C-alpha positions as CSV (number, residue, x, y, z in Angstrom):
1,M,0.1,-0.2,0.2
2,I,1.1,3.8,-1.2
3,A,1.9,5.6,1.8
4,I,1.4,9.5,1.6
5,V,1.9,11.4,4.5
6,K,2.4,14.9,5.4
7,G,6.1,16.2,4.4
8,L,9.0,13.6,2.6
9,E,11.1,14.1,5.6
10,N,8.2,12.3,7.1
11,S,7.5,9.7,4.5
12,V,11.0,8.1,5.0
13,G,11.0,4.4,5.4
14,L,7.6,4.4,3.4
15,E,6.6,3.0,0.6
16,V,6.0,6.2,-1.5
17,G,5.0,5.1,-5.6
18,L,4.1,2.7,-7.8
19,S,4.1,3.0,-11.3
20,P,1.7,1.8,-13.9
21,W,2.6,-1.5,-15.6
22,M,4.6,-0.6,-19.3
23,T,5.4,-3.0,-21.8
24,V,8.8,-3.5,-22.6
25,D,8.4,-4.3,-26.8
26,Q,11.3,-5.1,-29.3
27,S,11.0,-1.5,-30.5
28,M,11.8,-0.5,-27.6
29,I,14.9,-2.2,-27.4
30,D,16.1,-2.0,-30.9
31,A,15.9,2.0,-30.3
32,F,17.8,1.7,-27.6
33,A,20.4,-0.5,-29.0
34,D,20.8,2.3,-31.6
35,T,21.4,5.1,-29.1
36,T,24.3,2.8,-27.1
37,G,25.6,1.3,-30.1
38,D,24.9,-2.4,-27.6
39,R,23.2,-4.5,-30.9
40,Q,24.6,-7.9,-29.4
41,F,22.2,-10.3,-31.0
42,I,20.2,-11.0,-27.4
43,H,18.5,-8.0,-27.7
44,V,18.1,-7.2,-31.4
45,D,18.2,-11.0,-33.0
46,P,15.1,-12.4,-32.5
47,E,15.8,-15.3,-35.0
48,S,19.1,-16.1,-33.0
49,A,17.9,-14.8,-29.5
50,A,15.5,-17.7,-29.7
51,K,18.0,-20.2,-29.8
52,A,20.2,-18.8,-27.0
53,A,19.9,-19.2,-23.0
54,F,16.3,-16.8,-22.5
55,G,14.7,-18.2,-26.0
56,T,13.8,-14.9,-27.0
57,T,15.3,-11.1,-27.2
58,I,15.6,-9.5,-23.8
59,A,15.9,-6.0,-22.7
60,H,19.0,-4.4,-22.0
61,G,19.7,-4.3,-18.4
62,F,21.0,-0.5,-18.8
63,L,17.1,0.0,-20.9
64,T,15.6,-1.5,-17.5
65,L,17.4,0.8,-15.3
66,S,17.0,4.0,-17.8
67,L,12.8,3.1,-17.5
68,L,13.1,4.3,-13.4
69,S,13.3,8.2,-14.8
70,K,9.5,7.6,-16.0
71,M,8.3,5.1,-13.5
72,A,9.3,7.9,-11.1
73,A,7.8,10.1,-13.0
74,E,4.1,8.4,-12.9
75,G,4.7,6.6,-10.1
76,V,5.8,9.3,-7.2
77,K,3.0,11.8,-6.5
78,H,3.6,13.5,-3.2
79,A,3.3,16.6,-3.2
80,E,6.5,17.8,-2.6
81,M,7.6,16.4,-5.7
82,T,7.5,20.1,-7.3
83,G,11.0,21.8,-8.7
84,T,13.7,20.3,-10.7
85,G,14.6,17.0,-10.3
86,V,18.2,15.4,-11.0
87,N,19.9,12.1,-11.2
88,Y,22.6,12.3,-8.3
89,G,23.9,8.3,-8.5
90,F,23.0,4.9,-7.2
91,D,24.7,3.5,-4.0
92,R,23.8,0.0,-5.3
93,V,22.5,-1.8,-8.4
94,R,21.8,-5.0,-9.1
95,F,20.4,-6.8,-12.1
96,L,18.0,-10.0,-10.8
97,S,16.4,-11.3,-14.2
98,P,15.8,-10.9,-17.7
99,V,13.2,-8.7,-19.1
100,K,12.3,-10.4,-22.3
101,V,10.5,-8.9,-25.2
102,G,6.9,-8.2,-24.2
103,A,6.9,-8.4,-20.5
104,R,5.5,-5.7,-18.5
105,I,7.5,-4.1,-15.8
106,R,6.7,-1.6,-12.9
107,G,9.1,0.1,-10.6
108,R,8.0,0.3,-6.6
109,F,9.7,3.3,-5.0
110,T,10.3,3.5,-0.9
111,L,11.9,6.1,0.6
112,V,14.9,5.7,2.5
113,D,16.6,8.6,3.5
114,F,15.6,12.7,3.1
115,K,18.1,15.3,3.8
116,E,18.5,18.6,2.8
117,T,22.2,19.1,2.2
118,R,21.6,22.6,1.9
119,P,19.0,25.5,1.4
120,G,16.7,24.6,-1.5
121,V,18.3,21.5,-2.3
122,R,16.8,17.8,-0.7
123,R,18.8,14.5,-1.2
124,L,16.7,11.8,-1.3
125,T,17.8,7.9,-1.5
126,W,15.5,5.3,-2.8
127,D,15.1,1.9,-2.5
128,V,14.0,0.4,-6.0
129,T,12.7,-2.4,-7.2
130,V,11.1,-3.5,-10.8
131,E,8.9,-6.3,-11.0
132,I,8.1,-8.3,-14.1
133,E,4.5,-9.1,-14.3
134,G,3.7,-12.3,-13.2
135,Q,6.7,-13.4,-11.8
136,D,8.4,-13.7,-8.4
137,K,11.9,-12.5,-9.4
138,P,11.9,-8.4,-10.0
139,A,14.1,-7.2,-13.2
140,L,16.4,-5.0,-11.0
141,S,16.7,-3.8,-7.4
142,A,19.2,-0.5,-6.7
143,Q,19.2,2.5,-4.4
144,W,18.8,5.4,-6.1
145,L,20.3,8.9,-5.1
146,T,18.3,11.9,-6.5
147,L,18.4,15.5,-5.8
148,R,15.1,17.8,-5.6
149,L,15.3,22.0,-6.1
150,K,13.2,24.1,-5.2
151,P,11.0,25.9,-7.9
152,D,13.2,29.0,-7.0
153,H,16.8,27.4,-6.2
154,R,19.1,28.2,-8.6
155,V,23.1,26.5,-8.7
């Protein structure tokens, strides 16, 4: 159950977001491959991938990771999530299960830490799990750090 309480600092330890399911299709995988230059056959060649370990093409792990921004935007609806949000980094990322073409995934977000590091700048630490519909084992688990800059803040 998603918890929304007054003030992000009071949400530490709570699950505060769950994104809608999204389908990872071959065109998404191909576009990522074109952008990154990672055209390994397990991602872009359905015929060859069908004969390999996963039985079909799979999403790049970094594609799944890159979808966290979209998942957070769609799934974390907190009144204080205003201003500019930027990536600060990851303390941990683990790719636990492949995302096969056609799979549906979603992100689950728990706020682990909230700090106002300086006036107008808040650092948030998230435990994130990307679930695969119909599977017990998630696609990935990460500890993600983001910064929220208040709307009137300039860097």
